[in-house]
N, C-alpha and C positions, 0 to 999 in steps of 0.2 A: 653728089648726094647718093646715098644708097637707096635703093628701092626697097620698100618694105614687102616682105613676103606675106602673101595672104594666109598661108598655113600657119605662120608664126603668129599672126594676129588672131587667128581662130583659137590657137592654143592658149594665148593669154586670156582671151575672153572666156574660154571654157574653164580655166583655173579660177578666174575671178567669180564665175558663176557658182562653181563648186564651193569656194570659200564663203561666198555669200549665203549659201544654204547650210553648209556643214557646221560652221561656228555657231550660228544661232540655234541650230538643232541640238548641238552638244550642250550649250548653255541652258536650253529649255529642259533637257533631260536631267541635267545636274540639279537645276532648281526644283524640278518635280520630285527627285529623290530626296532632297533635303526637306522639302515640305512634308512628304509622306512619312519620313523618319521622325520628324518632330511631332507629327500627329499620332505616333504610336504604331504605325504599320511597319512590319519587318518586310521590306521590299524583296530582299534576296530570298527569304524563306518562301514568300508567295511566288516568286519567279521559279523556284525549284519545284513547287507543286505543279505549276503549269507545264514546265518543261518535262517533268516525269511522265506526263500524259502523252507527250509526242513520241512516237515510236523511235525515231532516229536519235532524238536527244535524251531519251530516258536513261540510257547507259551512262552518258556523260554527266547527267544530273545526279545519278545515284552513286557516284563515286564517294560522296560524303555521307551516304546513308549508313555505312558501317560505323562511322563515329557516332551518328545520332542514335542508331540502334543500341550501341554500347552504352551511350549515355542514358537511354531509356531503360535498359536492363539494370544499370546501376541505380537509377532512381527507383525502379520497382523493387529491387532488392532492399533498398533502404526503407521503403514503405513496409515491406514484409517484416524486416527486422524491428521496426517501430511497433507494428501490430503484435508481433510475438512478445516483445517486452511488455506491452500493455496487457496481453493475455496472462503473462506470468504474474504481473502485479495484481490483476483481478483474481487469479487463482489463489495467490497468497492471502488476499483479503477475504476470499471465500473460506479458506481454511481457518483463518483467524475467527471468523464469525461462527463457523461450525464448532470450533473449540469452545467458544463462549456459550453456545447453545448447550453443548454437552455438560459444561460446568453448571449451568443453570438447572438442567434436568437433574443432575446429582444433588443440587441444593433442594430441589422440590422433593426428591425421594427422601432426603434426610429430614426435611421439615415434616413430611407425612409420617415418618417413623417416630419423630419426636411428639407429634400430636397424638398418635396412637398410644405411645407410652404415657403421655400426660392424661389421656382419657382413662387408661387402665388404672393409673395411680389414683385418679379422682374417684373412680368406681371403688377401688380398694379402700380409700379413705371413707367413702360413703358407707360401704359395707361394714367397715370397722366401727363407724359411728352407730349404725343400726344395731350391730351386735352388742355394743356397749349399752345402748338404750334397752335392748331386749333383756340384757342381764339385769338392768335396773328394775324393769317391770317384773321379771321373774322373782326378784327378791322382795317386791312389794306384796302387800296383802291384796288378794284378788278384788276385794270391795273397793280399794283405793285405785287400783290400776284400771279397772273396767271403765269408770267415767272418763278418765284421761284418754284412754285409747278410743273411746266412743266419740270424743270431741275432736280427735285428730282426723286428718284426711284419710280416706279409706285405704289408698294405696300405701301410705306410710304405715298405717296400723297393720296392714297385711304383712309388710316387710318385717316389722318388729315382731309380730306374733309368729312368723315363720321361724325365727331364731329362738323363740321361747320353747322350753320343753313341753311336750304334749300334755302332761298332767297339769302344769300351771296354766297352759293355754286354755284347757277345758274349764278350769275354775274361773278364769278371767271372762271367757265368753258366757259362762253361766251367770255372771253378775251383770252383764250388759242387758240393754233393752233387747227383747227377742228379735225385733225387725233388724236392728243394727247388727246383732250377733249373726243372724242368718245371712245378711249381705257379706259380712267379713268372712264367715265360714265358706260361703260360695267362692269367694275370691281366693281363699287359702287353698281350696281344692283345685282350682284352675292353675295355680302356680305349680 
């Protein structure tokens, strides 16, 4: 029978002890990684953060930083491009609104001009009617014209008498009640 070597026995027991510790430890680490990944934690990214803080390991951990910086730059450039497109869209919308405002302002100016023309036309029509009325009173006998003008509103009587020739106007005022004639004459002078 062969004698067993005590060093051989120690080696076998040492390997058994390492295997008994190593395999469960690897299983436990793998199981922890799986559980953390399923719960939404990016274990490798977190490990990079911690290793970048360690002076000796920071260079080894930063070897992938070039790719992540490039990705970050690309992402930021895409954000800038989106914002520029959004700004262009808003600028075009602003220009459209400004054009609409300009068109409305032109419409307001046109409507004001139309209103002024309508008022002028209305005044001309009113003046032509007053002139026609004055012509009628000028052709009437002063005795018949005086009571009619005396019963009219004073401002209308003044407008009519303004367009009557001064000789006929005097005769008509002479046929009116003295107080009414005085009031109308005063208003004629003020015009």
